[in-house]
VEXMIKE-394514 format. One line per field, with one value per residue (C-alpha): residue in one letter; residue number from 1; x, y, z; chain. Coordinates in Angstrom, 3 decimals. Example, Ala and Ser with C-alpha at 12.3 -4.5 7.8 and 13.67 -1.06 7.14 Angstrom:
BEGIN
rest <- [a,s]
nr <- [1,2]
u <- [12.300,13.670]
v <- [-4.500,-1.060]
w <- [7.800,7.140]
kette <- [A,A]
// end
This chain:
BEGIN
rest <- [x,x,x,x,x,x,x,x,x,x,x,x,x,x,x,x,x,x,x,x,x,x,x,x,x,x,x,x,x,x,x,x,x,x,x,x,x,x,x,x,x,x,x,x,x,x,x,x,x,x,x,x,x,x,x,x,x,x,x,x,x,x,x,x,x,x,x,x,x,x,x,x,x,x,x,x,x,x,x,x,x,x,x,x,x,x,x,x,x,x,x,x,x,x,x,x,x,x,x,x,x,x,x,x,x,x,x,x,x,x,x,x,x,x,x,x,x,x,x,x,x,x,x,x,x,x,x,x,x,x,x,x,x,x,x,x,x,x,x,x,x,x,x,x,x,x,x,x,x,x,x,x,x,x,x,x,x,x,x,x,x,x,x,x,x,x,x,x,x,x,x,x,x,x,x,x,x,x,x,x,x,x,x,x,x,x,x,x,x,x,x,x,x,x,x,x,x,x,x,x,x,x,x,x,x,x,x,x,x,x,x,x,x,x,x,x,x,x,x,x,x,x,x,x,x,x,x,x,x,x,x,x,x,x,x,x,x,x,x,x,x,x,x,x,x,x,x,x,x,x,x,x,x,x,x,x,x,x,x,x,x,x,x,x,x,x,x,x,x,x,x,x,x,x,x,x,x,x,x,x,x,x,x,x,x,x,x,x,x,x,x,x,x,x,x,x,x,x,x,x,x,x,x,x,x,x,x,x,x,x,x,x,x,x,x,x,x,x,x,x,x,x,x,x,x,x,x,x,x,x,x,x,x,x,x,x,x,x,x,x,x,x,x,x,x,x,x,x,x,x,x,x,x,x,x,x,x,x,x,x,x,x,x,x,x,x,x,x,x,x,x,x,x,x,x,x,x,x,x,x,x,x,x,x,x,x,x,x,x,x,x,x,x,x,x,x,x,x,x,x,x,x,x,x,x,x,x,x,x,x,x,x,x,x,x,x,x]
nr <- [1,2,3,4,5,6,7,8,9,10,11,12,13,14,15,16,17,18,19,20,21,22,23,24,25,26,27,28,29,30,31,32,33,34,35,36,37,38,39,40,41,42,43,44,45,46,47,48,49,50,51,52,53,54,55,56,57,58,59,60,61,62,63,64,65,66,67,68,69,70,71,72,73,74,75,76,77,78,79,80,81,82,83,84,85,86,87,88,89,90,91,92,93,94,95,96,97,98,99,100,101,102,103,104,105,106,107,108,109,110,111,112,113,114,115,116,117,118,119,120,121,122,123,124,125,126,127,128,129,130,131,132,133,134,135,136,137,138,139,140,141,142,143,144,145,146,147,148,149,150,151,152,153,154,155,156,157,158,159,160,161,162,163,164,165,166,167,168,169,170,171,172,173,174,175,176,177,178,179,180,181,182,183,184,185,186,187,188,189,190,191,192,193,194,195,196,197,198,199,200,201,202,203,204,205,206,207,208,209,210,211,212,213,214,215,216,217,218,219,220,221,222,223,224,225,226,227,228,229,230,231,232,233,234,235,236,237,238,239,240,241,242,243,244,245,246,247,248,249,250,251,252,253,254,255,256,257,258,259,260,261,262,263,264,265,266,267,268,269,270,271,272,273,274,275,276,277,278,279,280,281,282,283,284,285,286,287,288,289,290,291,292,293,294,295,296,297,298,299,300,301,302,303,304,305,306,307,308,309,310,311,312,313,314,315,316,317,318,319,320,321,322,323,324,325,326,327,328,329,330,331,332,333,334,335,336,337,338,339,340,341,342,343,344,345,346,347,348,349,350,351,352,353,354,355,356,357,358,359,360,361,362,363,364,365,366,367,368,369,370,371,372,373,374,375,376,377,378,379,380,381,382,383,384,385,386,387,388,389,390,391,392,393,394,395,396,397,398,399,400,401,402,403,404,405,406,407,408,409,410,411,412,413,414,415,416,417]
u <- [221.088,222.164,225.755,223.887,221.751,224.394,226.473,223.329,222.770,226.858,227.689,223.951,222.954,226.853,225.905,222.107,220.672,217.337,217.814,214.365,214.184,210.783,210.280,206.809,204.965,204.416,207.820,207.556,210.978,210.375,213.338,215.166,211.966,211.392,215.416,214.997,211.745,213.149,216.420,214.504,211.989,214.955,216.872,213.265,212.907,216.155,215.356,212.644,214.411,217.298,214.936,215.015,212.159,210.741,211.997,215.521,214.984,214.157,216.865,219.299,218.098,217.390,220.196,223.197,225.642,224.783,224.117,220.917,219.684,220.000,216.147,214.887,217.382,216.726,213.118,213.397,214.935,212.113,209.307,210.159,210.898,207.149,206.710,209.961,209.178,205.678,207.213,209.867,207.178,205.150,208.175,208.857,205.016,204.731,207.779,206.954,203.392,204.520,207.069,204.749,202.408,205.489,208.631,212.151,214.266,217.718,219.577,219.018,218.200,215.594,213.597,214.199,212.447,209.573,209.324,209.220,206.548,204.926,205.534,204.056,200.852,200.432,200.736,197.813,195.832,193.128,192.955,189.892,189.237,191.158,191.281,192.759,195.539,196.664,196.693,198.714,201.263,201.683,202.384,205.089,206.899,206.851,208.309,211.432,211.981,211.582,213.897,216.352,216.456,216.033,213.216,209.171,209.722,210.236,210.407,209.015,206.811,203.953,205.275,208.270,205.690,203.449,206.708,207.522,203.690,203.138,200.312,199.169,199.682,196.537,195.680,198.653,197.060,193.662,195.697,197.262,194.044,192.506,195.984,195.379,191.671,192.251,195.294,197.666,199.810,200.443,201.766,204.232,204.907,204.174,207.827,209.166,209.339,212.749,211.784,208.976,206.582,207.720,205.514,205.334,203.846,201.568,200.927,197.067,196.340,193.155,192.123,192.147,193.614,190.748,191.099,193.777,194.910,198.197,199.570,200.203,204.398,204.324,204.743,201.498,199.404,198.283,200.698,203.508,206.873,204.575,205.042,208.680,209.556,212.617,214.862,214.489,211.112,209.330,205.652,203.059,202.795,201.004,198.747,201.306,200.758,196.901,195.548,194.955,191.256,190.914,193.480,195.122,199.115,201.116,205.066,205.197,208.814,207.789,204.895,207.280,209.698,207.173,204.719,206.468,206.848,204.577,202.874,201.040,199.973,196.135,194.973,197.798,197.661,196.957,197.047,195.153,197.825,200.008,198.426,198.289,202.214,202.604,200.589,202.209,205.418,204.710,203.331,203.888,201.034,197.609,194.027,192.106,190.132,193.216,194.795,191.404,191.557,195.324,195.034,191.883,190.672,186.962,186.715,185.582,189.202,190.982,189.815,190.532,194.108,194.711,193.892,196.170,199.020,198.866,198.393,201.907,203.631,204.307,201.688,201.177,198.740,199.234,196.124,194.476,197.585,198.614,202.920,204.992,207.354,211.077,211.656,208.170,209.539,211.762,208.561,210.413,207.367,207.500,206.487,203.022,199.979,198.387,201.363,202.789,204.614,205.810,206.871,210.594,210.432,208.447,208.667,207.559,204.674,204.028,203.829,201.374,199.182,199.628,200.674,204.571,206.171,203.494,205.929,208.520,205.386,204.812,208.305,208.360,205.542,206.456,209.877,207.951,205.670,209.071,210.786,207.676,207.579,211.256,210.820,207.617,210.095,213.166,210.317,208.896,212.609,213.181,210.252,210.904,209.078,206.616,207.562,204.638,203.654,204.757,202.224,201.573,202.753,200.090,197.881,194.456,193.394,195.687,194.559,193.150,189.595,188.200,186.245,182.573,181.257,177.444,176.314,175.065,177.752,180.290,177.930,177.422,181.605,181.910,179.456,181.233,179.462]
v <- [-35.851,-37.269,-36.033,-33.811,-32.117,-31.858,-29.569,-27.553,-26.784,-25.772,-24.060,-23.212,-23.771,-22.814,-24.545,-22.929,-26.614,-25.083,-21.777,-21.314,-17.469,-16.637,-12.855,-12.246,-10.537,-6.999,-6.494,-8.524,-10.321,-13.663,-15.395,-14.548,-15.835,-18.515,-19.713,-19.101,-21.280,-24.171,-24.207,-24.240,-26.501,-29.091,-28.366,-29.413,-32.417,-33.689,-33.144,-34.903,-37.726,-37.285,-37.472,-33.783,-32.038,-29.228,-27.145,-28.601,-27.315,-23.955,-23.667,-24.608,-22.280,-19.263,-19.252,-21.243,-19.487,-21.758,-20.398,-22.238,-20.623,-17.094,-16.336,-17.304,-15.087,-12.490,-12.891,-12.337,-9.246,-7.537,-9.214,-10.308,-13.728,-15.200,-14.462,-16.462,-19.202,-19.689,-19.784,-22.567,-24.491,-24.372,-25.739,-28.528,-29.480,-29.784,-31.881,-34.293,-34.643,-35.132,-37.501,-39.836,-40.549,-40.550,-42.509,-40.372,-40.149,-40.575,-39.526,-39.056,-43.113,-42.860,-39.961,-42.020,-45.151,-42.650,-41.040,-44.791,-45.273,-42.444,-43.151,-46.585,-45.287,-42.616,-45.361,-47.492,-44.826,-44.743,-41.446,-41.902,-39.244,-36.202,-33.967,-37.069,-37.900,-34.410,-34.490,-37.419,-35.756,-33.501,-35.468,-37.329,-33.990,-32.773,-36.086,-36.227,-33.026,-33.945,-36.769,-34.465,-32.100,-34.829,-32.950,-32.874,-28.890,-28.038,-24.842,-24.723,-22.054,-22.618,-22.527,-24.759,-26.954,-26.611,-27.932,-30.734,-32.219,-31.526,-29.291,-25.617,-23.519,-23.148,-26.686,-27.243,-23.960,-25.644,-28.963,-27.170,-26.033,-29.801,-30.849,-28.003,-28.592,-32.491,-31.848,-33.245,-30.138,-27.314,-23.856,-22.240,-18.791,-17.083,-17.089,-14.167,-12.279,-14.267,-17.471,-20.007,-20.442,-22.987,-26.049,-29.241,-32.672,-33.810,-37.507,-39.110,-41.528,-42.943,-45.453,-42.930,-39.332,-37.300,-38.365,-37.185,-35.099,-33.055,-31.134,-27.252,-26.648,-22.934,-20.922,-19.175,-22.179,-24.219,-27.151,-25.367,-27.295,-30.872,-31.220,-31.112,-31.019,-31.696,-34.843,-34.591,-36.287,-39.345,-38.580,-41.215,-44.505,-46.795,-47.874,-48.952,-52.461,-52.805,-54.747,-52.776,-53.675,-50.758,-52.763,-49.288,-49.613,-47.664,-46.694,-43.116,-43.424,-44.398,-41.540,-39.057,-39.428,-39.342,-36.819,-33.764,-34.995,-33.875,-37.212,-37.114,-33.440,-32.992,-34.078,-36.798,-39.805,-37.578,-38.908,-41.955,-43.361,-42.552,-44.296,-47.400,-47.724,-46.824,-49.536,-52.341,-51.095,-51.940,-55.065,-56.295,-59.063,-57.615,-58.528,-55.728,-55.700,-55.472,-52.728,-50.991,-51.630,-50.449,-47.572,-46.123,-45.545,-46.593,-49.529,-47.236,-45.228,-48.405,-49.752,-46.733,-45.972,-49.299,-49.390,-46.344,-47.739,-51.379,-48.979,-47.493,-50.770,-49.656,-52.411,-56.108,-58.641,-62.320,-63.902,-62.300,-60.910,-57.159,-56.559,-53.888,-53.861,-53.828,-50.387,-49.265,-46.741,-45.100,-44.428,-47.148,-49.743,-53.217,-54.739,-56.732,-57.816,-54.743,-52.347,-52.421,-48.828,-48.700,-45.506,-44.732,-42.156,-40.317,-37.265,-39.618,-40.267,-36.774,-36.274,-39.146,-37.403,-33.695,-33.042,-31.942,-29.258,-28.319,-28.332,-26.195,-23.546,-23.745,-22.621,-20.007,-18.689,-18.586,-17.237,-14.437,-14.033,-13.840,-11.396,-9.289,-9.125,-8.285,-5.312,-4.274,-3.807,-2.057,0.498,1.145,1.282,3.860,6.046,9.407,10.296,13.284,15.799,16.959,20.307,22.615,24.588,27.871,29.941,32.821,33.607,33.021,36.634,37.746,35.108,36.361,36.004,35.202,37.980,37.090,39.267,39.793,39.188,42.274,42.239,42.874,45.853,47.256,46.747,48.862,51.570,54.645,56.194]
w <- [104.252,100.772,99.779,96.827,99.291,101.938,99.353,98.227,101.606,102.280,99.258,97.784,93.963,92.427,89.139,88.723,88.582,90.233,88.297,85.557,83.557,84.028,83.177,83.451,80.702,81.990,83.494,86.512,86.949,89.036,88.551,91.955,94.071,92.008,92.398,96.241,96.818,94.200,96.235,99.628,98.849,97.523,100.989,102.317,100.875,101.815,105.324,105.094,104.065,106.484,109.383,109.986,112.839,111.256,113.918,113.262,109.817,110.664,112.633,110.345,107.527,109.617,112.477,110.084,108.002,105.209,101.945,100.792,103.825,102.571,101.056,104.421,106.655,104.131,103.937,107.882,107.499,105.286,106.697,110.550,111.955,112.093,108.305,107.481,109.709,108.017,104.580,105.872,107.391,104.217,102.328,104.786,105.075,101.510,101.069,103.910,102.551,98.783,100.294,101.748,98.711,95.837,96.049,95.812,93.052,93.727,90.458,86.628,86.154,88.600,86.645,83.401,84.894,86.117,82.604,80.873,83.240,82.363,78.661,78.906,80.427,77.553,75.178,76.565,77.077,74.142,72.252,69.878,67.637,65.796,68.495,71.049,68.305,68.418,71.987,71.712,69.385,71.741,74.589,72.704,71.625,75.471,76.317,73.851,75.114,78.956,78.103,76.952,79.798,82.241,84.230,83.946,83.519,79.775,77.975,74.445,72.580,70.504,67.343,68.124,69.496,66.444,63.963,66.278,66.015,62.329,62.625,62.556,65.562,66.033,66.380,68.902,71.028,71.218,72.342,74.950,76.407,76.405,77.902,80.655,81.066,81.711,84.227,82.209,81.725,83.978,82.543,84.965,83.223,80.055,78.395,77.410,74.555,73.231,74.999,75.336,78.174,80.835,81.429,83.744,82.675,85.087,85.393,85.568,88.481,87.029,84.240,81.667,80.862,82.042,85.838,87.431,90.367,91.287,94.136,93.120,92.985,93.217,96.443,96.221,96.319,99.661,99.507,97.966,97.985,97.826,93.992,93.041,89.389,87.686,88.801,92.073,92.495,90.975,89.353,90.832,89.055,91.058,88.255,85.625,86.038,85.688,82.773,79.561,79.251,76.387,74.099,73.251,72.830,70.568,70.281,71.117,69.865,66.325,66.648,67.409,64.614,62.070,63.235,61.736,58.118,55.705,54.856,58.430,57.894,58.186,54.732,53.875,56.319,59.381,63.080,62.401,59.854,62.234,64.975,62.448,61.994,65.469,66.791,64.187,65.125,69.047,68.026,64.308,63.043,63.845,62.899,62.112,64.754,67.009,65.635,65.438,69.044,69.448,67.336,68.852,65.386,64.031,61.534,58.665,58.940,59.682,56.348,54.316,56.138,55.355,51.553,51.009,53.257,51.295,47.932,48.620,49.710,53.306,54.585,53.417,54.577,55.266,55.436,58.291,59.940,58.767,58.642,58.351,55.220,56.182,55.430,56.211,58.704,56.120,54.133,51.588,50.441,48.750,45.778,46.108,45.403,46.012,45.398,41.475,42.487,46.169,47.985,47.669,50.880,52.935,50.275,47.715,50.072,50.770,46.981,46.034,49.057,47.553,51.132,49.850,51.415,54.141,57.025,55.013,54.421,58.164,59.039,56.770,58.133,61.423,60.242,59.117,62.395,63.940,61.788,61.709,65.255,65.683,63.022,64.908,68.073,66.324,65.043,68.506,69.885,67.165,67.140,68.838,71.869,71.962,74.326,76.748,76.176,78.760,80.758,80.707,83.448,83.217,86.127,85.124,85.996,82.707,80.900,77.436,77.055,73.801,72.451,71.698,69.082,68.875,72.433,74.504,77.068,74.666,73.008,76.672,77.199,74.066,74.263,76.150,79.305]
kette <- [A,A,A,A,A,A,A,A,A,A,A,A,A,A,A,A,A,A,A,A,A,A,A,A,A,A,A,A,A,A,A,A,A,A,A,A,A,A,A,A,A,A,A,A,A,A,A,A,A,A,A,A,A,A,A,A,A,A,A,A,A,A,A,A,A,A,A,A,A,A,A,A,A,A,A,A,A,A,A,A,A,A,A,A,A,A,A,A,A,A,A,A,A,A,A,A,A,A,A,A,A,A,A,A,A,A,A,A,A,A,A,A,A,A,A,A,A,A,A,A,A,A,A,A,A,A,A,A,A,A,A,A,A,A,A,A,A,A,A,A,A,A,A,A,A,A,A,A,A,A,A,A,A,A,A,A,A,A,A,A,A,A,A,A,A,A,A,A,A,A,A,A,A,A,A,A,A,A,A,A,A,A,A,A,A,A,A,A,A,A,A,A,A,A,A,A,A,A,A,A,A,A,A,A,A,A,A,A,A,A,A,A,A,A,A,A,A,A,A,A,A,A,A,A,A,A,A,A,A,A,A,A,A,A,A,A,A,A,A,A,A,A,A,A,A,A,A,A,A,A,A,A,A,A,A,A,A,A,A,A,A,A,A,A,A,A,A,A,A,A,A,A,A,A,A,A,A,A,A,A,A,A,A,A,A,A,A,A,A,A,A,A,A,A,A,A,A,A,A,A,A,A,A,A,A,A,A,A,A,A,A,A,A,A,A,A,A,A,A,A,A,A,A,A,A,A,A,A,A,A,A,A,A,A,A,A,A,A,A,A,A,A,A,A,A,A,A,A,A,A,A,A,A,A,A,A,A,A,A,A,A,A,A,A,A,A,A,A,A,A,A,A,A,A,A,A,A,A,A,A,A,A,A,A,A,A,A,A,A,A,A,A,A,A,A,A,A,A,A,A,A,A,A,A,A,A,A,A,A,A,A,A,A,A,A,A,A]
// end
């Protein structure tokens, strides 16, 4: 086994590398079971890479004194030997199947190489239409989060993601649903009252974003243990060297850096203007037809956005080629034949477009929603609970019957003799 997996087997997960807080809605805490499964499938992947047999893997974890086998031994104590063996077989078989079809990652450098291949695939995928541009923002924001966390799994709430994307929370929610349906994204849990949901990026395997297959990654699924998230396994990218027939090509780093600014709000430059700048940042000096193909926008939208960007001094035309001015990515324009008063920054661009303050109002709205939720929880906690009424101990035979006036039975009861 590798030194890292050997230490995990001998000492367990001392540093909490495989720990994920997953308190589910309704009070069910699955953090311990998720952690046990993550450690077991990681050891299984190391055993498969080292050439162990399935019987040796089961014997080491069940019969040995190693801390990594404590979850399996506890399962054996609770539910029997056969159930523990089946659990270990599922982890080993899933790891074996996954390693046969995927390249293992040996360290963080390999993960970042796989992430760069994933980013290149996303950048060369056409994203036509307003909804698709929103999905591109969503993936660009998640790629930045995964770059910092060092794994395909990441935790983010809808409000935080909306602020990163520069759009409304409802728009972010619809984008998440589209990515889930397209199988570019998987939701691992629903988060906690104080923590966002946990997600996993999924790599497309076809020529477009909607043709994707990926193995399940939870212990309840048939192929459990097959899809290893985090820095231990690599997503497939066998098609990364295919010819880019669609012509789409963007710089997602530029898009992620600019998309949360007011200038790129819905009624500002929007996603189409962002795509034009990201396409020119990737390849400066393009014709109108090339820019239209690489930004995946229509010809009419290209003309409209180029008119605005040229008027602001952010793009200049030299013959048939379109170029970014030297300080375009900072929002500073340059004086030219079509621009007498160039922009002095993205704030100036947002004021000129009438969308200044959009991000600030969105953050204030989200802050008010969070404060309102916390106040509601505090009121519910301070509200005194009603004491249930004490049931009467009077026998039914001695209970006082209600007096019924005006009935024939009451008249006979009151009449003597």
